[in-house]
C-alpha atoms as one frame of an Amber mdcrd trajectory, in Angstrom:
protein
  13.372   4.050  20.529  12.098   0.617  20.275  12.507  -1.737  17.530   8.924
  -4.073  17.300   8.349  -7.071  15.231   4.648  -6.565  14.429   2.365  -9.433
  14.892   1.299 -12.069  11.715  -3.367  23.762   5.983  -6.383  23.132   4.011
  -9.232  25.408   2.718 -12.016  22.661   3.030 -13.737  22.021   6.372 -12.758
  19.297   8.363 -16.132  17.834   8.438 -16.287  17.452   4.520 -14.846  13.817
   4.299 -17.832  12.938   6.525 -20.727  13.564   4.584 -22.807  10.936   3.222
 -21.878  10.270  -0.115 -23.474   8.102  -3.023 -21.283   9.111  -6.013 -19.763
   6.466  -8.561 -16.697   4.667  -7.222 -14.996   5.517 -10.845 -14.807   8.044
 -13.452 -17.813   8.337 -15.837 -16.295   5.715 -18.203 -16.580   2.074 -17.243
 -13.625  -0.574 -17.660 -12.055  -0.866 -21.251 -10.305  -2.863 -23.810  -8.676
   0.225 -25.403  -4.873   1.785 -25.429  -4.133   3.749 -22.204  -6.140   7.221
 -21.940  -4.599  10.705 -21.722  -5.854  10.758 -18.253  -4.248   7.392 -16.984
  -1.200   8.716 -18.789  -0.969  12.063 -16.536  -1.812   9.768 -13.520   0.799
   7.519 -14.157   3.181  10.194 -14.712   2.105  11.976 -11.024   2.505   8.600
  -9.235   5.630   6.109  -9.552   6.173   2.644  -8.843   9.363   0.854  -7.644
  11.503  -0.510  -9.888  11.674  -4.341  -9.852  15.433  -4.337  -9.429  14.849
  -2.507  -5.917  13.831  -6.261  -4.838  17.081  -6.908  -4.097  17.156  -4.233
  -1.401  15.628  -5.484   2.275  14.617  -1.765   2.577  13.564   0.429  -0.191
  14.916   3.994  -0.532  12.567   6.494  -0.655  12.947   7.632  -4.121  12.492
   3.859  -5.227   9.440   3.454  -2.902   6.072   3.570  -4.652   4.084   6.928
  -4.385   0.307   7.321  -4.881  -0.895  10.787  -4.357  -4.837  11.563  -4.716
  -4.873  14.819  -5.164  -1.974  17.536  -4.656   1.031  17.355  -2.265   0.451
  19.837   0.372   2.930  22.238   1.152   3.069  22.237   4.820   5.050  24.520
   7.449   6.637  22.259  10.218   6.516  25.068  12.515   2.700  26.235  12.306
   1.362  22.493  11.985  -0.416  20.613  15.164  -2.017  17.317  15.197  -5.692
  17.305  16.735  -7.080  14.053  18.464 -10.666  14.723  19.331 -14.428  13.279
  19.360 -15.652  10.600  21.643 -12.391  10.904  24.164 -12.200  11.811  27.575
  -9.701  14.354  26.788  -8.882  16.277  23.379  -5.061  16.839  22.759  -3.588
  19.418  20.201   0.157  18.570  19.730   3.276  20.209  17.886   5.790  18.010
  16.214   8.356  18.666  19.155   5.482  17.726  21.626   4.985  14.236  19.516
   8.756  13.620  19.474   9.156  13.460  23.328   6.416  10.890  23.181   7.815
   7.228  23.099   8.778   5.960  19.785   8.955   2.888  17.653  10.427   1.588
  14.377   8.434  -0.573  12.445   9.587  -2.305   9.238   6.276  -2.701   6.809
   5.877  -3.256   3.112   3.103  -0.970   1.669   1.138  -1.921  -1.413  -1.202
  -0.011  -3.332  -4.373  -1.427  -3.616  -4.475  -1.143  -7.466  -1.240  -2.883
  -8.156  -2.056  -5.066 -10.984  -4.657  -2.836 -12.333  -3.329  -2.539 -15.636
  -3.119  -6.314 -16.390  -6.722  -6.818 -15.743  -8.887  -7.254 -18.600 -10.996
  -5.225 -19.338  -9.210  -2.516 -17.632 -10.735  -0.273 -14.900  -9.821   3.333
 -15.410  -7.521   4.729 -12.753  -3.744   4.736 -11.915  -2.503   2.235 -14.257
  -0.206   0.277 -12.057   1.537  -2.853 -13.595   3.261  -4.649 -10.876   5.595
  -2.193  -9.198   3.345  -0.191  -6.538   4.871  -1.582  -3.573   8.149  -0.830
  -1.147   9.559  -1.782   2.225  10.435   0.904   4.604  11.244   1.224   8.028
   8.788   3.831   9.667   9.975   5.476  13.155   7.338   7.390  15.322   4.796
   7.301  18.071   2.319   4.223  18.504  -1.150   5.175  17.667  -2.211   3.052
  20.430  -0.167   5.108  22.899  -1.853   8.519  21.515  -5.400   7.058  21.903
  -4.387   6.001  25.341  -3.713   9.616  26.378  -6.877  10.875  24.909  -8.818
   7.911  26.619 -11.624   6.675  24.215 -14.896   6.573  25.446 -16.811   3.298
  25.751 -19.557   3.876  23.034 -16.565   4.837  20.316 -16.523   2.384  17.367
 -14.100   3.899  14.559 -11.235   6.243  14.435 -10.929   8.665  11.682  -7.891
   9.871  10.175  -7.705  13.266   8.203  -4.775  14.320   5.744  -4.217  18.199
   4.785  -4.698  16.885   0.859  -7.999  18.106  -0.754  -9.459  17.836  -3.900
 -12.696  16.412  -5.866 -13.098  12.645  -6.533 -16.662  11.177  -7.861 -17.761
  14.697  -7.744 -17.202  15.102  -4.265 -14.907  17.698  -2.742 -13.107  16.296
   0.047  -9.937  16.267   2.154  -8.569  12.334   1.958  -9.850  10.403   5.206
 -10.147   6.694   6.194 -11.144   5.035   8.987 -10.313   1.945  11.078 -12.379
  -0.082  13.942 -11.291   0.705  17.447  -9.942  -2.988  18.051  -7.507  -2.312
  14.819  -6.529   1.188  16.168  -5.348  -0.242  18.983  -2.737  -2.444  17.882
   0.590  -1.794  19.012   2.258  -1.938  15.896   0.255   1.072  14.274   2.684
   3.970  14.072   2.463   7.615  13.409   5.365   7.898  11.461   7.491  11.150
  11.368  10.658   9.397   9.708  11.494   6.855   6.701  14.159   4.712   6.870
  15.780   7.017   9.782  15.491  10.643   7.954  12.736  12.982   7.964   9.611
  11.685   5.840   9.950  13.060   2.257   7.074  15.745   1.256   5.546  12.959
  -1.164   5.549  10.195   1.725   3.488  12.372   4.081   5.774  15.132   5.720
   5.411  15.816   8.468   3.522  13.057   9.758   1.757   9.932   8.287  -0.269
   6.645   9.700   1.185   3.507   8.862  -0.791   0.431   9.308   1.046  -2.833
   8.745  -0.715  -5.515   6.643  -3.433  -2.946   5.058  -3.208  -2.144   1.625
  -1.500   1.907   1.060  -4.716   3.661   1.246  -5.155   3.382   4.767  -1.880
   4.866   5.733  -3.146   8.418   5.367  -0.399  10.926   4.625  -0.209  14.965
   6.043  -1.934  13.727   8.762  -3.823  16.726  10.493  -6.326  15.014  12.715
  -7.475  12.142  14.659 -11.308  11.944  15.525 -12.772   8.926  17.739 -16.374
   8.619  16.125 -19.653   6.990  17.363 -20.787   5.781  13.937 -19.202   4.148
  11.219 -17.208   6.860   8.981 -19.341   7.462   5.767 -16.514   9.467   3.797
 -15.912   8.924   0.062 -12.473   6.855   0.445 -14.239   4.574   2.812 -17.985
   4.172   1.167 -17.471   4.455  -2.410 -13.694   3.939  -3.144 -11.177   1.100
  -2.045 -14.155  -1.391  -2.599 -14.541  -4.880  -4.090 -17.374  -4.369  -6.772
 -18.719  -6.745  -9.366 -20.374  -3.785 -11.290 -20.843  -0.101 -10.538 -24.251
  -0.888  -9.105 -22.900  -3.237  -6.426 -22.568  -1.740  -2.653 -19.159  -4.268
  -2.970 -16.851  -5.207   0.246 -14.230  -2.956   1.724 -10.777  -3.268   0.975
  -8.568  -4.188   3.801  -5.621  -6.121   4.336  -3.082  -7.227   1.625  -3.762
 -10.152  -0.584  -0.550 -12.600  -0.755   1.871 -11.832  -3.454   5.495 -12.278
  -4.488   7.578 -10.778  -7.042  10.941 -11.682  -8.827  13.946  -9.571  -9.603
  13.848  -9.906 -13.662  17.072 -11.891 -14.287  19.597 -10.331 -17.099  19.398
  -7.427 -18.889  16.439  -5.710 -20.549  15.420  -4.988 -23.991  14.775  -1.106
 -23.457  11.091  -0.876 -25.114   9.714  -4.737 -24.335  11.470  -5.064 -21.395
  12.275  -8.991 -22.351  15.042 -10.001 -20.484  18.160 -11.722 -21.926  20.447
 -13.808 -20.314  23.523 -16.060 -21.133  23.181 -19.944 -20.576  24.135 -21.346
 -17.616  23.435 -20.954 -13.633  21.387 -18.035 -12.544  20.314 -17.056  -9.144
  16.400 -16.495  -9.187  15.141 -14.210  -6.334  12.497 -11.849  -5.157  10.239
 -11.002  -2.166   7.012 -12.308  -0.987   4.451 -10.546   1.498   0.973 -10.797
   2.810  -1.541  -8.728   5.331  -2.982 -12.296   6.127  -0.152 -14.143   8.003
   3.548 -14.728   7.324   5.082 -16.159   4.025   5.181 -19.823   4.337   6.235
 -20.849   0.790   6.966 -19.381  -2.728   7.134 -21.680  -5.806   8.929 -20.573
  -8.913   7.348 -21.706 -12.111   9.823 -22.587 -15.332   7.982 -23.085 -18.223
   5.193 -24.490 -16.142   7.058 -26.754 -13.707   6.970 -25.349 -10.268   9.929
 -25.786  -7.870  10.050 -24.921  -4.118  12.147 -21.798  -3.381  14.619 -21.383
  -0.493  12.846 -18.680   1.995  15.141 -16.267   4.082  13.762 -14.743   7.721
  11.588 -11.539   7.563  12.690  -8.572   8.843   9.085  -7.898  10.714   5.686
  -9.662  10.862   4.660  -7.519   7.722   7.696  -6.722   5.987   8.452  -8.671
   2.917  10.427 -11.981   2.779  13.182 -13.005   0.592  13.246 -16.070  -1.581
  15.808 -17.527  -4.151  16.210 -20.310  -6.341  18.976 -21.591  -8.316  18.247
 -22.451 -11.911  20.588 -23.724 -14.877  19.172 -21.768 -17.936  18.992 -23.416
 -21.158  19.223 -21.475 -24.529  15.628 -20.539 -25.755  12.725 -18.843 -24.936
  11.651 -19.021 -20.968   8.819 -17.996 -19.013   9.115 -17.727 -15.284   6.744
 -17.218 -12.707   6.389 -17.120  -9.124   3.673 -17.700  -6.778   3.337 -17.259
  -2.784   1.253 -18.810   0.002   0.543 -17.698   3.441   0.138 -19.195   6.722
  -3.804 -18.469   6.193  -3.453 -21.081   3.460  -4.103 -18.407   0.781  -2.099
 -19.001  -2.607  -1.456 -16.346  -5.458  -4.063 -16.915  -8.626  -2.977 -17.832
 -12.142  -5.798 -15.785 -13.393  -6.632 -12.422 -12.703  -8.992 -11.220  -9.901
 -11.295  -8.941 -11.992 -13.585  -6.464  -9.885 -15.016  -3.083 -10.983 -12.317
  -0.854  -9.400  -9.283  -3.201 -10.286  -8.193  -3.683  -6.898  -6.354  -6.588
  -5.286  -5.116  -7.910  -8.298  -2.427 -10.410  -7.103  -1.972 -12.561 -10.248
   1.140 -14.377 -10.422   4.093 -12.056 -12.296   5.225 -13.796 -15.534   8.538
 -12.648 -16.763   9.803 -13.882 -20.202  13.213 -14.383 -20.923  15.743 -15.197
 -23.895  18.482 -17.225 -23.244  21.123 -16.509 -25.734
């Protein structure tokens, strides 16, 4: 098995996700300034976030790693499961799990973040999964390089994209579908994209895509299709719902928007001290405190993290990252004076992008990488 450091059964027909769709991107109601709706609370109960104290860990245990499931978690018989690779290829493939495990394997440490992370902080708030800041996690994914499998199949010259379809089925925007996404050929042939059957050295848990999932380093999590059943090389851009309608930066429901792809630069802090149960306000004693957190980006290596203490920005110390698309630890010592304080953190990546101090508002509530603010009482 090679460790690589990346560069900075359904009742629906397989063709269902490929139909041309023009349904609205979100629910019937638009963004709101009101309280959380019953539908949002229901989504929040099904999907879970990573507790911020887990930022202390280089690798996130599966039970702490964030989970977003669009439909239901499918029940899959591993013995009957197989992966199909077809379309514009020289040789169609149908592979069982034992056959996949005989292929070369790589292990890639990857920080995955939901594209909707930070949605509930937007004003007005788009209606969907109400993430605050914790829709993230970092795991070591083991499996077959996607490029290796596509090489075995042989991509035909006129192919333009690769479509990945999972076993999970449902209705979104009035469209009955199986969850599916695509990648351009040039992106799909990256050496670090993995068809993963292990997470942190163990078999994939059901909620993380058992028995096989795609993991695309550097891209928001919607790209890393779970419960993978088919890979189809196509000769025209994929027009499925999750590609053409969902996951687009839009100014309004009538705006065609631009597709969401790579993760915007972000940093998060481990909230220091102890929390008040209901408000989560932090309480710490006066004196020395080591502030710490993690930073990541899909556009380049993290080059700097600044920590704001009551509006004054100080440079944090950066540690080495576990991989090109795994988060990077930062630390900053602080001598806490009695009173009320606001702590913030912001990261900059090799592309020159820095986290904004104000929200990135858009109609679907995606890519909001606004700086984290932590209220602290020193007493």
